[in-house]
N, C-alpha and C positions, 0 to 999 in steps of 0.2 A: 594393688598390682605393681609390680616392679618392671619398669622399662629400661632397656639400654639404648643408649644413643651413640651415634658416629656421625661424621660430617657425610652430608648426601653428595650425589653425583652431578647435581646442577644440570642435568640433561633436559628435563623437562620441567616446566612450571606446574604448579598444582601438587596434588596428593597421587602418588604413583606407587602401586603395590609392586614391590621388588622382593623375591624370596619370602623370607619369613616376616618380613616388615614392610614399612611405608616409608617412601622418601617424600618429605614436604619441601617445596622448593617456592620461594616467593621473593617479592621485592623488598629490600630492607638495607640499610646502610650498616656498616660495620659498627658505627657509634650508637646504633638504635638498641634499646632494651627490649629484646625480642623473646616471646615465650608462646608454647603451644598449649592450648587449653583443651582438655577432653571432658566430654559430657556423657551422663547416662541418658536413658530414653526418657527421663523426666526432666531434663535440662538441668540437673544438678552436677556441679563441677566435680569431675573424678579426680583430676590432678592438672597441676601446671608444670610444664617441663621448660626450664631456662635453655635458651639455645646460646651455645657459647659464641662470643665475638669472632673468634678465629673460623667459624664456619660461614666464610663469607668470600665472594669472588665478584669484584666490582660492586655493583649495588644490589647483589643477589644473595640471599641466604639460603642454605640447603641443609637439612638434617635428616638421617635416617633412623626411625624408631623401630626397635624390634621388641618382642613381648607384648604386642596388642592381640589379645585373645577375644576381644568383642566382636560379634558378629555384624554388628553395625557401627560404624565408627562416626562419632560426631565430634566435631572440632571447630575452634576459631583460633585466630592468631591475636596475641595481645602485643601491641607495639608502643612503647613508651606510655604504657598504662592505657591506650585505647583499644577497644574490642574491634576486630575487624574480620570480615569474612573473607575467605580466600578468593581472590579474583579469579582464578582458575576452577574453581569448584564446580563440578558437573551436576551437583545435587544441592539444593538448599532446602533445609528442613524448618518448618515453622509457618510456612505460607501456604500450606495445603488447602486451606479454606479460605475463599475469596471474601475480601473486606471483613476480616475477623478483628473486631475492634479490642478484643482480648490481648492482642499481640503487645499492646504497649504497656502490659503491667510487669513484665520481667526484664531484666537486663540481658540474660543470655537466650532469650526465647528463639532467636533466629541464628542458626549455626550450619556449617557445612557438613555434608554427609558423604560417606563412602559406602556403597553397597558391598556385601560380602563377595561378590565376583569381581568387584573393582572395575577398573579399566578395561576395556575391550569386550563389554557386554555383548553377547552375540544376538543378532537380530537377522533373521533369514531374509535378505533383499532379493533372494532368488536371481533372476536375471534382470534386475532393475537397471536401467539406463537412463541418463540425462536426455530428455527429449531434444534439447537444442532447437527450439522453434525459431524459424527465420523471422526477422523483424516484419517482413511483408505479411506474414500469416498471424502475426500476435494480435490478440484482443484480450486486455488486461481487466481484472476485477478486483477492486481493493475491499477487504473486508476486515472486520473485528470479530474475533473468535466468539466472544460473548454476545456483542451486538447483532451478529449474524444468525445466532442459534438460540436465543433466550426466549423468543416469543412463544406464546402458547401453541401457535400452529405447528411448531416443530414436534415430529413424532420420532418415535425410536429411542436412539441413545439419549443419555442425560443431556439436558439443554446446557448451553454454555461451554461445551467442550469440543475438543478435536474430534471426537467421535461423532457428535451432531453434525459438524461440518462434513465430514466423510461421507455422512449418509445424503448430503445435499449435491455431492459430486454429479450424479445424473442430470440434476436440474441445470448445474453450471454447464455441463457438456451439451445439453440440449440447446441451451441458450447459444452456444457457440464460443464459449470462453477458451482460451488457451493457456493464460498465465494468470495465476492468483496471487495477488499481493496480500500478504497478512501484516497487519499492525503488529507491534512488538509481542514476540512469542517467548522471548527469554525472561528470565525471572526478574521481576521488579517489585517494589514495594508500592502497591496501589493506594494504600491509606497515607494521606498527608498527615503527618504528626506534628503536633505543636508541643515543643519541649516545655515541661513544667518550669517556671521562673524560679530562680533560687534566691532566697531572701538574703540581705547582707547579715554578716554575723551577729550584729548588735540587735537584729530584729527576729533571729531565729526563735522559732516557739517550739518548747518542749511541752507536748501534748500530755494531758493527764486523762485517766480513764473516764472521768466523769465529762470531759469535753464533747460536746455534740458535734462539732465541726473539725473535722481532720485535715491537716495539710495535704496538699496534692503531692503524689509521688508519681514517678514513671512519666510515660508519655500519654497525651490526649489526642484523640483522632480530632483533625481540624478540617477535614474535605477527603475527596476521593480523586485520585488520577487514574481515571477509567480507561483512558487511551493507553497510557504507558509510556508517553514520551518523557523519559527521565533514565538516569543513569541506573544500571542494574548489574545482575550477575550474568555476564555475557555468554557463559558457556553451560548454563542451566536452563532446562525448560520450565516454563511458567507451570508449576504443579497445580494450582487452582483451575486450569484449562483443561485438565484431564478428569475422565470419569472413572479411572482406575488409579491404583497406587503408583504405577510405573508411568509416569508422564511421558518420558522418552520414548517408550515402546508405543504409546497411543499416537504421538506425533510422527513417528516413523511410518506407522501403518496409513496415516492420512497422506503422507507424501508419497509412499509406495502406491497407493490407489490413484492419486493423481497422475503419476508417471505411466500407470497402466492404461489410463484413459488419454495418454498423450498430452498432458497438462503440465504447467511448470509451477514449482513453488517459489516465489519471491519473498524473502523476509525483510521487513522495515526495521532499521536499527538506528535508535538515536545515540549519539555519541557526544559525551559532554567535552567541554573544551579542555578541562584539566585531566582528562583520561590519557594514559599512556598509549601512544600510537602503536606500539608494539603488541598490545593486548588485543586491539581491534583487528589487526592482521592476523594474529593467532586465532582469534574467535571466527573470523569469516573462513579460514581454512578448516577450522573444527566443524562448522556447520555443513560445509560442502563434503568433508571426508565421512563425518559420522552420520549426518542426516539427508545426504544426497540433495541439499539445497542448490537451486538453480540460479538464484540471483539474489542480489540485495539491493534495498533502496536505502541509501546513506542520508541520514540528516543529522542536524546538530552543528556542533563548531569543531574546528580543527581536524577536519576529515583528512587523513594523508592519502588524498587521491593519487598524487604522483607515484607513491610507493604501491598502492593497489593496482594501478595500471602496468606496473613493471613486474608485478608479482607472477612468476610463471604457474604457479599452482592454481592461481585464479584467472588465467587467460582464457578460459572458456566458460567462466561464470560471468553472467550477466550483472554489470554495475550500473545503477541508476543513482543519479546525483544532480543536484540543483545547477552545478556547473562544474567543467574540467577545464584545465589549461589548455590553450589552443594545440600545443604540441602533442599532447596525449591523444586529443580527438583526431588529428590528423595522422596519427601513426596508424598506417594500414595493416591489417591483421587478415589471417585466413578466416578467422571467425570474429567478426566485429562484436565486441560486447559491452560497449560503452553506450548509455542511454542518457541524454539531457532531459531531467524531469524538473520543470518549473512551471509557473503560473502565466507564462506568456500567451499561450493559447487561449486560456480561461478568459482573460480580461479582453482580449481581441474579439472573442466570439460573444461574449455578453454585452459588450458595447454596440455590436452591430445588431444583434437580436433585440435589445432593448432600446434602440434609438438613442444612446448616450454618446454622441460625438464619435461614432464609429469610423474607422478609416478602412476604406476599401483596399488601399494599398497595403495596409497591414493584414487585413483579413486574407486576401488572396496569396500573400506570401506565406502566412501561417498554413493555409490549405496545402500549398504545396512544399512545405518545409520537409526537406529530406537531405541526406548526405550518405555517400556510399561507405564511409569509414565509421559511422556511428548512427545512432537512431535518436528519435525525439518522441517523447510521451505527450499525447494531446488528451486533455480534459477539460471539461466545463463546470465540473463540480468535483470536490474532494473533501476529505474529512474535515480539514481546516476551512470551513465556510458554510454556506448554504448547500442543502440537497439540491439537485436539479429542479424538482417540483417547487421548491421555496424560492429559487431564483425569479420565478414568475408568479410568486404568490405574496411576497413581502417586499416593500420598499426600504424598510428599516429592520434592524436585527432585533430580537426579542429574546434576551438572554437573561432575564430577570431571575429565572429559577437557578441561575449559577450562583446566585447569592453575591453578586459583585456590583448591583446596582446599575446593570446592564452596561457597564464601562468595560468589560472585556469584549474579546472578538473584534474581527476587522470591521471598520466604520465604511470602508469602501467596497461595496458589493456589487456595483453595476447592475442591479436587479430592478424588477418591475412588478407591481402587484396586479397589473392588467385590468385595474379599475376598482379594486376593493382589497383592503388589507388582510390577509390571512383567509380563513375559510368563509366561503359565501355560499348562498343559494342562487346567485344570479347566473342564469344559464349562459348569458353571453360572455361573462367574465370566465367561467369554467371552461367553456369552448375554446377560448382565446389561449388559456393556459395549456389545454391539451395540444393545441397547434403549435404553440412555441416550444414546448417539450419535445415534439416530434421534429420540429425544425432544427432543434440543437443537436438531436440524436442523428439526424440527417447530416448536418455539416461535419459532425464529429467522425463519423464512419466513412465519408466520402472525401476526408482528408488524407494526405499521403502518410503522415505520422502515424505512430502507434495509439489506437484509442484505448482510453482507460474509462470504465465504468465505477462509479461509487456504488457500493453494494446497496440495493434497494431503489435505485433511481430508475431501474427498468420496470418497476412496478408503482412508480409514482410516490415513493416514500417521502414523507415530511417530518421534520423536526419542529414544527410549530414556529418557525421563524428563527430558531436558536442556530447561530452559526459559529458556536464555539461549545460543543457538547461533550467537552473533555471529561466532565464530571458527572454526566447523566447515565448512570447504569440503571436505566428504567425504560419505559415505553418511548421516552423522547429519543434515546439513543440506541434502541432497539429496532430492528427491521420488523414491520408488521406484516406478517406472511398472509393474514387474512386479506390485506389490500391487493395481493397478488391475484386473488379470484376476481376481485371487483375491476382490477385493471388489467385483467389477462390480454386485453387487446394491446395494451402498450408493450407487455413482456414480448408478445408475438411479433409486433412492429420492429422491436430491437432485433429479435432473432432473424427476422427477414433481411434487415439491413446487414447484419453480420453475415448472413449467407450470401448476399449480393457481393459483398466486398470480397468474399472469398472466390466467389465464381468469376470475378472480373479482375485479375491481377493488375491491370492498368491503373486502377484506383490507388492501390498501395505500391506502386513501383519503387523499387529500392534505390533507383538512380534519381538525382534531381532533374526536374523538367527543364529543358532547353528553350521551350517557347519557339521552336524552329523546326524545320523539316530536315534535321540534320542526318537522317537515315534514308532520305529521299523516297518516303512512303506516300507522298502526294499531299500530306496535311502535317502541320506541326504536331509534336507530342502534346501540347497544351495550347489552347487558343481562347480568346474571350470574345463574347458578342453581346451586343445591346439591341437597340431598336434597328440598327443595320449590323450585318454579320461583319465579322473579321475586325474588331477593335484593334487598333496599332497600340501596343504597350498594355497598360492597366486601366481598369474602368474607374476612373477618378472620382466623377461627380454624379454618378448615377446610383440609386439604391435598388436597382434591379439589373442583373446581368446573368449571362449564362457562360458557363465553363464547359468547354470541349476536350474530352480525351481521346485520342486516336489509339485504338486498340492495337494497331499494327506494331507499336512499340513494346508490346508484352506478349509473352508466350503462357498459355494455359498448361496444365499438367499434362494433356495429351498432345502437347506441341503444337496446337493450332493457335493463330493469333486471336486476340480477344476482340469484342465488338467496339463500336464507337460509343462513347458515354456522353451525354449531355445533361449538365445539372443547371437548372435554371433557380435562381434565387431572387425572391421579390421581397425586399425589406421594407417596403412602402406600404401606406395605409390605403392605397387604391390599386386598382387594376394595372398591370404592366404587360407589354407586349415586345416579345424578344424574337429576333431574327433568327432562323434555323439555317445553318450551313447545307448546301446541297450535297447529298451523300454520292459517291462513286458506285458505278456497277448496279444501278437500279436498287440499291439498298434504300430502306424506308426508316423513319423515326418511329419508334413504338413507345407508347407510355407505360411506365413500369409503376411509379408511385407519385402521389399528389398529397400534400399535407393539408390541402383545404378541408378535406373532411377526414380528420386524424384517425378516427376509429375505423375507417376504411381506405386508409392511405394506400396501401399496396393492393393493386388490382389483382382479382384471381388469376387473371391471364392477361398478358401484355396487349395492348390494342394500338393498332397502326393510327397515326393521327390523320385526321381529314384534311388538315391544312399542313402541307410538308415545308411551308416557307416561313410560318410565323407561330409562336407559342404564346398563348394567353395564360398568364398566371394571376390568380386572384391575391388579394391582399395579404402580407405576412404568410407567404407560403413558398414551398419548396417543390419544384418538380424534377422528377428523374426520368430520363428517355435512353433508350439504347438504340443505336443504328446498326441494322443488320439487313 
């Protein structure tokens, strides 16, 4: 096959079909020796094309190739003798099968692909629109495509795929989820390869036919990066997460279905320190434009947050990151799109729940943490650490199955085993664990920040004490859906908490609490109460206290004011008595929830308290009241 070449136009990075040919544009210095390599469908090299040094603008090389007649184009770049994939490739060929150890055998097995239709593949989005859910309404749910959908309890589409997750959207909708955070969906190499060692020249062995032992060639699988926190091909969909040949199509169908149910898609992207920041910015725009992604959780190093915050194309895309510079956070926008996403809430909550030098000052500040110009994400368990059930089942990590002598993973978990390490038949221990999980969910959903659930926590999922299941593509790292039937009471408890939060906007008020009656409603927006009502300032030295929210500071959807909300926390090992403020206009306090009996925590119908002056809370319990 004869190809003709000319200088490209430098307009777009990647491979773009233009007229009768394809323009390839990529990063490369003028002094670099650059070639295009084309392959057939069996990964045999068809041709190497040298790219003239003059086809260069700055540090960008661009070439237009005509005469390409293959229906499916497969290619790589060769730069200074090193084979590289196109950083902007929208299709990667060779990783269609998950964890295929045969990939290490051949030098050119992974390559970039261009479908016959090229860029601009049509997908009927119909009238799809970004939901743009307000932070006060958001409830986040973090999942791994395989881990969420590989269990035998999954029915319908192929397990471990976008289609299987799509089939579970009704479950997430019923639970009350508004925003699904997906762990990496872009193409990454899940197999951790160990390069074969090369012998010095004086030890090179020329094998004979009769030799029984052959020298190692190629790469050898040395582990599995199940989670996907590694650099990857940021413009290509993870092919092995699809149950059909067109992974892009299946992912778009999933996102479209989420939007139909007024749910958002947030992609987690790991960004390596050595990556070009322009690639990340281009990738974010690409996912928003082509896949209608609603937000990104950015992790890793060297993230160009300042540039992202100033990007006009991303100004209505939610950006989640561990930290932002104060100037960007305070930049008021019509649509606040920045969310601080870190472990501050996790450690504060766990220390209080497990009696590990908990700070009441820190806790109440985390519960009311809010800002008008940006949001905060609260969670008590996340993928990097114990599941919520394991927070109350293990005092020590148990990562032996990871093969690193239990030396990997976080040593500081602020967890408690409630009296027995791991699984136990002791009824008292299991009852306390249930209560503690309910207490954790109650504080999470009764805090002002955006609550996030780690997938499976709503059904008591356990990883057996493994707090770093990055390599566990098995029952350790998968959600056990059979447990959903056994612990349906917990799933229903979480759903009721979410429904209560949605029904009472004072709980998730988008403005910071002032702890004063600044609108002259007769009560402060937020107040604290101990054995006596109306504590001045914060409850410093007591492990039991009440928080009252004045509903007159929030409007419901029907424009009526909210109720008064009283949350009683007892972190002590004994009974506590808390004073109840007197309500105006003959209103009364009604009991809504009490975690003392976790499986029956929410009452079938709210009940007026017989004693309107004092609330009695059993040990390590949370009580929820409404005043109306």
